[in-house]
N, C-alpha and C positions, 0 to 999 in steps of 0.2 A: 547631244544629238543636234545637228544643224539642219536647217531647212534650206534647200537650194532654191533660189528664185529663178534659176534657169531651167528648172524641170517643167516641161510642158504638161506632163501628166498631172502634176500637182495643181497647176492653174486650171486645168479642165475639171479636176475634182472640186476645187474651190468654187468655180462657177456653178457646177452642178449643185453644190450645197446651197448657194445663195438662191438659185432658181427654185430649188426644192422648197426652201423656206417661203419664198414668194407664192408658190403654188399652194402651200398649206394655208397661208393667210387668205389668199383669194378664195379658196374652196370654203373656208369657214364663212367668209363674207357672203358667198353665193348661197350658202345654206340659210344664213340668217336673213337674207333679203326676202321681202314679202312678195315681190313680183316674179320670182323664179330665178332671176339673175342669169339670163341667157348670154348676155355680153360678157359677164365674168367667167362663165364656163368656156366661152370661146377663147378668152385670154389664157385660161388654165391649160386648155388643149394646145394652144400655140406655144406656150412655155414648155410643155412636155415634149413637143416636137423639137424645140431647140435643144433640150436635154439629150434626146436621142441622137441628134446630129453631132453634139459634142462627144458623146460616147462612140459614135461611128468614127470620128476623127481620131480618137484615142486608140480605138481597136484596129484601125486600118493597117498599120505597119506589122501587126502581129497575126491577125486573122481577118482576111478579106471577107470570108463568109459571115462572120459576126458583124463586120462593118456593114455589109449589104443588108443584113437583118435589121440593124439599127436604122438604116436609111429607109427601108420598107415601112417600119413602124412609124418613122417620122412622117412619111407621106400619108399614112393612115390617120395620124393625129392631126395633120394639117387639114385633111378633108373633114375630119370631125369638127375642127375649129370653124371651118367655113360653114358647115351645116348648123352649128350652134349659133353662129352670128346671123344666120338667115341669108347669107350671100348665095348659097346654093339650095335649090329646092329639089326634093326627090319627086320623081314622076308619080302621079296618082294611079 
């Protein structure tokens, strides 16, 4: 079995695995942090948004509805990241 380095889907899957491992490590660090780790949670949400965008790029040629769903979830995670970082405040 040969692995083709020209396969874009394989590169997207490889990037998703690397980002997924980074998310796991950062989530564990956020749990172990004494002060809550809001900045770490913001990074975790931002990396999740990147993963959804990569999945949208992979799904776009086959299913535009699925790609749109991934983009929508990416926007949601980006907003969650900004909220966790304290860049956006919710109205009281």
